[in-house]
C-alpha positions in Angstrom: 21.8 13.3 22.9 21.8 9.5 22.7 18.7 7.6 21.9 18.6 6.2 25.5 18.9 9.7 26.9 16.0 10.8 24.7 13.8 8.0 26.0 14.7 8.8 29.6 13.7 12.4 28.9 10.4 11.2 27.5 9.7 9.1 30.6 10.4 12.2 32.8 7.9 14.2 30.7 5.3 11.5 31.2 6.0 11.5 35.0 5.6 15.3 35.1 2.1 14.9 33.7 1.0 12.4 36.4 -2.6 12.9 37.6 -3.5 10.9 40.8 -7.2 11.0 40.0 -6.7 9.6 36.5 -4.2 7.1 37.9 -6.9 5.7 40.3 -9.4 5.5 37.5 -7.0 3.7 35.1 -6.0 1.3 37.9 -9.7 0.3 38.3 -10.3 0.1 34.6 -7.2 -2.1 34.0 -8.0 -4.3 37.1 -4.9 -3.6 39.2 -6.8 -5.0 42.2 -5.7 -8.3 43.7 -6.8 -11.1 41.5 -7.4 -8.8 38.5 -5.6 -9.3 35.2 -3.5 -6.2 35.8 -2.6 -7.0 39.4 0.6 -5.4 40.5 0.8 -2.8 37.7 1.4 0.8 38.5 -0.3 3.8 36.8 0.7 7.5 37.1 -2.4 8.8 35.3 -1.6 9.8 31.8 -4.2 9.0 29.2 -3.3 7.3 25.9 -4.4 10.3 23.9 -1.9 12.5 25.7 0.8 9.9 25.4 0.3 9.8 21.6 0.8 13.6 21.6 3.9 13.4 23.7 5.6 10.8 21.5 5.2 12.7 18.2 8.7 14.2 18.2 10.1 10.7 18.7 8.1 9.4 15.8 9.4 12.1 13.5 12.9 11.4 14.6 12.9 7.7 15.6 15.1 6.2 18.2 16.6 2.7 17.8 14.4 -0.1 19.1 17.0 -1.3 21.5 16.9 2.1 23.4 13.3 1.5 24.3 14.2 -1.3 26.7 14.5 1.3 29.5 10.9 2.1 29.2 9.6 -1.4 28.4 11.2 -2.7 31.6 9.7 0.1 33.8 7.1 -0.8 36.4 5.1 2.2 35.2 2.3 1.2 32.8 2.5 4.5 30.8 6.2 4.1 30.3 5.7 0.8 28.7 2.8 2.1 26.7 4.7 5.0 25.2 7.6 2.8 24.2 5.3 0.2 22.6 3.6 3.0 20.7 7.0 4.2 19.5 8.0 0.6 18.6 4.8 0.1 16.5 5.4 3.4 14.7 9.0 2.4 14.0 7.8 -0.9 12.6 5.1 0.8 10.5 7.6 3.1 9.0 10.0 0.3 8.3 7.3 -1.7 6.6 6.3 1.2 4.4 10.0 1.7 3.4 10.4 -2.0 2.8 13.3 -1.9 5.3 13.6 -5.4 6.6 16.5 -4.7 8.8 14.6 -2.1 10.8 11.5 -4.3 10.9 13.6 -7.1 12.3 15.2 -4.8 14.9 11.7 -3.8 16.1 10.5 -7.4 16.3 13.7 -8.5 18.2 13.3 -5.7 20.7 9.7 -6.7 21.2 10.4 -10.3 21.8 13.3 -9.6 24.2 10.8 -7.8 26.5 7.7 -9.8 25.6 6.8 -10.4 29.2 6.5 -6.6 29.6 3.7 -6.5 27.1 1.3 -7.4 29.9 -2.1 -5.7 29.5 -4.6 -5.7 26.6 -3.9 -2.0 25.6 -0.2 -2.8 25.4 -0.9 -5.8 23.2 -3.4 -4.1 21.0 -1.3 -1.0 20.2 1.8 -3.0 19.2 1.2 -6.6 18.1 -0.3 -5.9 14.6 2.6 -3.7 13.4 5.5 -5.1 15.3 4.7 -8.8 15.2 2.2 -9.1 12.3 4.2 -6.8 10.1 7.4 -8.8 10.7 5.7 -12.2 10.2 3.8 -11.1 7.1 6.3 -12.8 4.8 7.8 -15.3 7.3 7.0 -18.5 9.1 4.1 -17.9 11.5 5.5 -20.5 14.1 5.9 -17.9 16.9 2.1 -17.3 16.8 1.4 -20.9 17.4 3.9 -21.1 20.2 2.3 -18.1 21.9 -1.3 -19.2 21.4 -0.5 -22.3 23.5 1.2 -20.4 26.2 -0.1 -20.2 29.8 0.2 -16.4 29.5 -3.0 -14.7 28.5 -1.0 -11.8 27.1 1.1 -14.1 24.7 -2.2 -15.7 23.6 -3.7 -12.3 22.9 -0.5 -11.1 21.1 -0.8 -14.2 18.8 -4.4 -13.4 17.9 -4.2 -9.6 17.6 -1.0 -9.8 15.5 -3.0 -11.4 12.8 -4.8 -8.1 12.1 -1.8 -7.1 10.0 -2.1 -10.3 8.1 -5.8 -9.7 7.6 -5.1 -6.3 6.0 -2.9 -8.2 3.5 -5.8 -10.5 2.7 -4.4 -13.4 4.7 -6.9 -15.0 7.0 -5.8 -18.6 7.5 -3.9 -18.0 10.6 -6.7 -16.0 12.2 -9.1 -18.9 11.8 -6.5 -21.5 12.9 -5.6 -19.5 16.0 -9.2 -18.9 16.9 -9.7 -22.7 16.8 -6.9 -23.1 19.2 -8.7 -21.0 21.8 -12.3 -22.2 21.5 -12.0 -23.7 24.9 -10.0 -20.9 26.4 -11.4 -19.7 29.8 -10.3 -16.0 29.6 -12.7 -13.3 28.5 -9.9 -11.2 27.0 -9.1 -14.1 24.7 -12.7 -14.5 23.7 -12.9 -10.8 22.9 -9.7 -10.8 20.9 -10.5 -13.9 18.8 -14.0 -12.7 18.1 -12.7 -9.3 17.1 -10.2 -10.8 14.7 -12.8 -13.1 13.2 -15.0 -10.0 12.6 -12.1 -8.2 11.0 -11.4 -11.2 8.7 -15.0 -11.2 7.7 -15.2 -7.4 7.2 -12.0 -6.9 5.3 -11.7 -10.2 3.3 -14.6 -12.6 3.1 -17.9 -12.9 5.0 -18.7 -16.3 3.6 -15.5 -17.7 5.1 -16.6 -16.6 8.5 -20.1 -18.1 8.1 -18.5 -21.4 7.1 -16.3 -21.2 10.2 -19.2 -20.4 12.4 -21.3 -23.3 11.0 -18.5 -25.7 11.9 -17.6 -24.3 15.3 -20.6 -22.3 16.8 -21.5 -25.0 19.3 -18.1 -24.7 20.9 -17.6 -21.0 20.7 -17.7 -18.9 23.9 -20.7 -16.6 23.7 -18.4 -13.5 23.9 -16.3 -14.7 21.0 -19.4 -15.4 19.0 -21.0 -12.0 19.7 -17.9 -10.1 18.7 -17.5 -12.2 15.5 -21.1 -11.7 14.3 -21.4 -8.0 15.3 -21.8 -6.8 11.7 -24.3 -9.5 10.6 -28.0 -8.6 10.1 -30.1 -8.9 13.3 -31.9 -12.0 12.3 -28.7 -13.8 11.4 -27.1 -12.8 14.7 -30.1 -14.2 16.5 -30.0 -17.4 14.6 -26.3 -18.0 15.6 -26.9 -17.0 19.2 -29.8 -19.4 19.6 -28.2 -22.5 18.1 -27.8 -25.3 20.6 -24.5 -25.5 22.4 
């Protein structure tokens, strides 16, 4: 069986598990309504925990990243999700094996269908390993192109991809990209930037975050700030939150 045939088989399995009640709940949660950030998306009602179970055989015997395009280009959210989970696992394995060719193949497949990574769960399950893993020892220019995009999803990809850099002790891009979105109007960007700032503090250096906050707290959206300082002592959190804007 070809890799593409295997992926088509996986998509049929996902469709067979469709649950209309769950589909309705997921559609509400991911704001499929008119004007919502997920407007126009289609859910069949398969939870992410179940998708991770279904993709296990394809993680053990990986398919080529190019074969995932059939799912990435599907109108069904869960199809895109399962293929992005597989792409992230493929990239993770490639990084562990120091296989740059496979890591590059995963990244190139991702970028070809970047517009299909179009909700926060799709971004968060894939950007760190596929994008961050690839850029770990490369020029970070794509992140700066995406952070200045009109697409909220490209901006979120740029931010969340830095999680892999943070794990390697590299925080400069996280802080630089957070500065780029201090005036962003989208709550999903406030959450992502605050989350990455918190991770940089947690995993690398708390004093670096405090210095950043002292310089920028007056401009930071409140959601970004709350996420960033979540691990700080209560009195310190209160101090930052009550500083004049």
